[in-house]
N, C-alpha and C positions, 0 to 999 in steps of 0.2 A: 717595931718588931722585936720581940723578946730574944735575948741571946740564945743561940742554939736552934732557933726556929727556922725551918726551911722557908725560903721565899718561893712559895708554890707558883705564883703567876710567872715569875722570872724563869724558874726551872721548867715550867710548862712550855714557855717560848723556846728555850734552848732545845727541849726535847723535840718539839715540832720541827725545828730547823735541822735536827739530826736525821729525822725521817726523810727529809728532802735529799740528803746525801745518798740514801739507799734507793730512792724512787724519785727521779727528777719530775717535778710537777706536783709533788705532794703538797708543797706550800703553794697555795693559790695566790696569796699576796702576803707581803711582809713590809710593814711601814715603820718598824722600830729602828733602834740605833744600829748603824753599820758596824759598830764595835762588837756588838753581841754576835752578829752573824759571822764576822771575821774570826772571833774566838772559836765559834763552833766549827768553822771550816778548817781551823788549824789543829783541831783535836785528832787523835787517832781515829781511823775509820770505824764507825759504829757497827754493831752486829744486831740482828733482829732480837736475839735473846737478851742482849744488854738493854735495848730499848724497851722490851717487854718488862724487864725487871725495874727499869726506871719509872715506867708508867705506873706499875703496881706500887712502887715506893711512894710516889707522889699522891696516889689515891689514899694510902694509909696516913699521909701527913695532913690531908685536908682538914680533918676535924680539929686538929691542933693549930691550924693556921690562923684562926681568929677572923676569917673572912665573913662578910655579910652573906646571908643565905642565898641571895640571887647569884653572887659571884661563885660561891661554893658549888651550887647546883650546876652552873654553867661549866665550871672546870671539871666536875665529876663526870658529866656527860662526855666532855671532850677527851678526858683521859681514858675513859672506858673504851671509846672508839679507837684510840691510839693503841691501847693494850691489845685489842683484837687484831688490828692491822699487824702489829709486831708478831703475834702468834701465827698469823697466816704467812708472813714473810719467812718465818723460821721453819715452815713446813708442817706445823701442827694442823691436824684435821679440824676444820671449823665448818659446820653445816651452813648452807647459804642463808637459811632463815635466821639462824643464830647470829651470823655475820651482820645481816641487815639490822637486827634488833640491837646489837652492840654499837653499830655505827650511828643509827638514826632514832632509836627509842620508839620503834613502831613494830607491830606484828603484821605479817603479810598473810593474806588469803587470796585465792584466785578469784577473779571477777566472775560475774554471772552472765553466761551466754544469752540468757533471756533478755537481759538489759541491752546487750549488744544487738540482738535481733530487733528489739524495739527501736533502737536508734536507727538501724537500717530502714525500718518501716517508715520512720519519720522523714528520713532522707529521700525515700522513694517519692513521697508527696511533694517535697521541695524541688526535686530534680526529675521532672517527668521527661518522657521521650523514649527513643528506641535504644536497644542494647541493654546490657546488664547494669545493675546499679554501680558496680565498680567502674564500668566504662563511662557511664554518665558522670560519676563523681570525678573521675580523672579528667574528663573533658571540661568540667566546670573549673577544676583547679588550673588547667592549662590556660583557660580564658583569663584567669586572674593573674597569670605570671607577669612579674615585672621584667621588662626588657633589661638584659644585663647591663647595657650601657646607661640605663637610667637609674640603676640601683643606688648609686652613690647620692644622686640628687634627691631621690625619694626618702632615703634614710635621714639625710640632713634636714629635710623639710619637716618630717615627723618628729625628729629629735628637738628641733627648735620649738615646735608647737607644744610638745609635751613638757619641755623644760620650762616654758612660761607658766603652764598650769601648775607644775610641781613647785616652782618658786612661790607662787601665790598661795598654795594650799599648805605646803609643808616647810618651806624655807630651805635655802641652800647657801653654803658659804659663797661669798662674792667671787672668790678666786677659782671656783670649780670649773673644770673643762673636760670634755670627752672628745677624743680623736678616733675616727673610724677608719678602718682599712679592710680591704677585700683580700681573702686568703683562699687557698685550696688544700686538698688532701688532708682534711680534718674529719673526725668522727662526729662532730657537732655542727649545728647551724650557726651559732654565734657564741662568742666568749668574751667576757669582760676581764681585762688585765688591769687591776687597780694598782697604780704606781705610787700612791701616797701623795700627800700635799694636795688632796682634792683633785687628782688627775686620774683619768682612766683612758686606756686604749681598748677599743671594742673591735674585735675581728669578726668579720662576716664571711661565712663559707660560700664561695661562688660555685662549688660543685653541686650544690642543691638549688633547685629552682625556688625562688622566693615569690610568694603570692602577695599581691597588693593588699589584700584584706588582712594578711598576717604580719605585715611589716610593722604595724603599730604595736602588736604584741611583742615582737622581737626587740624593738627599740625601747618599749616600756620595761621589758624584762631586764635588758642589759644596762639601761641608763636611767631613765626617769619614769617612775620612781623606784626602779629596781636596784640592781647591784651597785651601780655607781652612787646613787643617792644614799643607800644604806651605808656604804663604806664612808662616804663623806660625813654623814651625820654621826656615825659611831666614832670616827676619828676625832671629830671636833668635840663630841660630848663625852664618850666613855674614856677616850685616851687622853686628849689634851686637857680637858677640864677635870675629869674624875681620876685620872692617873691609873686606869685599869690596863696594865701592861699586856694582859692576855689577849686583848683585842688588837694588838699590833701584828698578829699573825693569823692567817685564815687557812685552815687545814682541810684537805679533802677527806671524805669518809668519816665525818664527825657530825654530831647533831646540828651544829651551826649551819651545815650545808642544807639540811632539810628546811630549816627556817628561812635561809636565804633564797632558795629556789621557790619555796612556797610563796613568799611575799613577792618575789619578782614575777611569778606567774599571775599574781593578783594585781599587777601593775596597772593594767588598763582599767580594771574595776575601780582602783583607788584614785586614778588620775582623771578618768573621763566618766566611767559608769555607763548606765544605759544610754544607748545612742552612739556608742563608740564607732559603729560601722559607718553611719552617715557622717560623723565628725571626721574620721580619717579619710573618707571618700572626698570630703570637701578640701581637706589639706592637700591631698594628692591631685585632686581635680585642677588645682591652680597650676600644676605642672603639666596638665594635659593627660594625666594618667587616670583612667576611668575604671570603676567597678561599682557593683550594686551594693552599697553599704547596708541597706536594710536586709537584703537576702543573706549577706555575709553573716550578720548577727544571728539570723534564724538557723543557718547551717551550723554555725559554731555551737549554738545551744543544743541542736539536735545531735551533733557528733561528739559532744563532750564525754558521754559515757565510754566512748571508744579509746580515750586517753589511757585507760587502765589496761588495755591490751598489751602495751609495751612492758608493763610490769609482769603481767602473766607470762610473757615470753621469757623474761629473766628467770622466773620461778620454774617454768617448764624445762629450761635449759640447764639450770644449775642445781635444782632440787629434785626434779622429777625424772631426770635422765633422758629427756628427749634430745634427738640429734638436731643438727642445724637445719637440715632440710624440713623436718617436721615443724620446727619453730618458725621458719620462714613462711611456710604454708599457712600456719596459724595467724601470723601477722597479716599476710595478704588477705586471708578470708575475712577477718573481723575488722581490720583497720582500713580495708578497701584501698590498699596501696599497690604499686607495681612491684614486680619481683626485684627490680633494682633498689627501690626504696626499702623494701623489706630487708635486703642484704645490707644496706647502709645502717639500718637499725641494729642488725646483728653485729656489725662491726663494733658498735658502741657497747653492746651487751657482752661481748667477749673480750673486750680490752681489759687487761689485768688490773689497771687502776680504776676503771670506770664501771666494771660489770654490775656492781650493786647500786650505782648512782641513780639509775632511772627512778628508784623509789623516792628520791628527794623531790622529783617533779610530781609524781602521782600522789603519794601520801602527803607531801608538803602542801600541795594545793588543796587537797581535800580537807586536811586538818585546819588550815588557816582560813579557808573559805567558810567552814562551819563556825569557826571562832569569830570571824568578822560578822557573820550573819546573826550570831547570838549576842551581839552587843546590846546594852540597855536601849530601850525604845527612844530615849531622849538623846542618845549619843550619835554624833555624826560619824560617817565612815572614816573621815580623815582623822578624827580624834582617836579612833580605835587603831587605825592603820599606823599612825605615827609611833605607837608603842613598839611595833615590829621594827621600825627604823632605828629606834633609840635605845631600847632596853635589851639586856642580854637574856632574852627569853629562850626557853628550850622546848622541844616537842612535849616532854613530860609535863612541864609547867602549864603549857597551853591546854593539853588534854585534861589536866586537873581542873583548870578554870572552866572548861566546858562541862565537866562532870558536876562541878559545884553549881553551875548556872542551871 
């Protein structure tokens, strides 16, 4: 590095750690040197305005930093997200759509009610019987619920089976481990706490009922080949082998979150593919836990368009001025969920740190699913998906690749 040149990756890490001092939980994971974190902790308390100015300064330094384009693009996206967060923390008015664009490099539009109605019509044929569709859908979901006392065994069985497949298709460090625990009073269903050195702690929220057919998606998302696998492979490749310091910290409300949640939501597709329902039914059947895997796949495909309702709710709430009761009713109507489940979703959408985060799941899955499907005809899914696990891709880069294709 030339004399006088700012070490942008190092200063980016320091900046991210400073945000965590203002908003606990902003650093989702840190695997770097303890010395760096200790130095940041010993600094005078940061201010939002100071962090905003630091982010802007590092953005100006990027062009002179001499970094390869992929690293520069990654850091540019991350710093843009941090600059927006600092402006919001300082009380500057930031429109919700602009907030999402700065964080995640995507533009939001409301979903199409006609697509939701078509999904309802398909579910009508899959779930015949008496009562409203919402009642029949709720009854189906209740039939699939995992007994709370069997949740731990079911999660471990699926984790072991998925781990074997991921080791075979993608490879994992020999020392990697995942520890599961059951928690309560959280706004999410599951959460991966990556601890570094190829170790993760995955928390599963017992306040929400967990359906047998969805457990495979939860475990794939949090562990194999989702968050845990991505963290392990990036720690080994980008950090240990390539020395890319910026990947020692994972920050909320930045483009890397959309990439991480999108690839994690593709986990079952990447690890199992078609037939995941019958595959996971066989794994859980060995424990005496039964569900119709074939029907589960068909219902998942039919209801997929309804995933966008959650993002609509955020837009209605934060951009269109709808009140909480209106938004809860909208969620209930189109997502076919109970009032309690709708309120649980609202809790996530109104959390100061997480209010925009639903976009990472909705737009992340949509963008990366299209990118995965647009792979060259001769390329295997695993060969395409492994790029998400190993490379510092951004939503903007993926969108550009899709446009070029």
